[in-house]
C-alpha positions in Angstrom: 8.6 18.7 1.5 5.8 19.6 4.2 5.5 17.2 7.3 2.4 15.6 6.0 3.9 14.3 2.5 6.9 12.8 4.7 4.8 11.0 7.0 2.6 9.7 3.9 6.0 8.7 2.4 7.2 7.1 5.7 3.9 5.3 5.8 4.0 3.8 2.2 7.5 2.5 3.0 6.5 0.9 6.3 3.3 -0.8 4.5 5.4 -2.2 2.1 7.5 -3.5 4.8 4.5 -5.2 6.4 3.5 -6.5 3.0 6.9 -7.9 2.5 6.9 -9.5 5.8 3.5 -11.1 5.3 2.2 -9.0 8.4 -1.2 -8.5 7.9 -2.2 -7.0 11.1 0.5 -4.4 10.6 -0.7 -3.5 7.4 -4.5 -3.3 8.6 -3.4 -1.0 11.6 -1.5 1.3 9.2 -4.3 1.2 6.6 -7.2 1.9 9.4 -5.7 5.4 10.2 -6.6 6.4 6.4 -10.2 4.9 6.5 -11.9 8.2 7.1 -9.1 10.3 4.7 -10.2 8.9 1.4 -7.8 11.7 -0.4 -4.9 10.7 2.1 -5.7 6.9 1.3 -5.7 7.4 -2.3 -2.1 9.5 -1.9 -0.8 6.6 0.1 -1.8 4.0 -2.4 0.1 6.2 -5.3 3.0 6.1 -3.1 3.0 2.6 -2.5 2.9 2.1 -6.3 5.7 4.3 -6.6 7.5 2.1 -3.9 6.6 -1.1 -6.1 7.8 0.7 -9.4 11.1 1.6 -7.1 11.4 -2.2 -6.2 11.0 -3.3 -9.9 14.3 -1.1 -10.7 16.3 -1.4 -7.5 17.0 -4.5 -5.2 17.5 -2.0 -2.3 13.8 -1.1 -2.1 11.5 -2.4 0.6 9.9 -5.2 -1.3 11.3 -8.0 -3.6 10.6 -7.3 -7.2 8.6 -10.3 -8.0 6.2 -9.0 -4.9 6.2 -5.7 -6.2 4.8 -7.1 -9.4 1.9 -8.2 -7.6 1.3 -5.8 -5.5 1.2 -2.8 -7.8 -2.1 -3.8 -9.5 -3.7 -4.4 -6.1 -2.8 -1.0 -5.0 -3.8 0.2 -8.3 -7.3 -1.4 -8.0 -8.1 -0.5 -4.5 -7.3 3.0 -5.8 -9.7 2.8 -8.5 -12.2 1.5 -6.0 -12.1 4.6 -3.8 -12.5 6.9 -6.8 -15.6 4.6 -7.5 -16.7 5.4 -4.1 -16.3 1.9 -2.8 -16.1 2.0 1.1 -12.5 2.8 2.0 -12.6 0.5 4.9 -13.7 -2.5 2.4 -11.3 -1.2 -0.2 -8.2 -0.8 2.1 -9.0 -4.0 4.3 -9.2 -6.1 0.5 -5.9 -4.5 -0.7 -4.0 -5.5 2.8 -5.3 -8.6 2.9 -4.3 -9.6 -0.8 -1.0 -7.8 -1.0 -0.1 -9.8 2.3 -1.4 -13.0 1.0 0.8 -12.5 -2.2 3.9 -12.2 0.1 3.0 -15.5 1.6 2.6 -17.3 -2.0 
């Protein structure tokens, strides 16, 4: 696996941990690094979806299963928005806010 792919996987796990903790600032700060890299942002969201799927099957994942079930469609929606040419900053910010809000409910 190349270093960039390893970094993105690590970022996806870190993002999941921020979401699980309700750490909106941490999630927004991490995602800010992807605002000018739309393909990278889509890949990160795909990896976040994979982390969510992992959480639905395994309690050792960085997200509780109930939260993963809420985050998965939010990440998918943000990815679709990026494909539809929505501003990456807007799509990623809204995604982080909704995901972290879900962790607090």
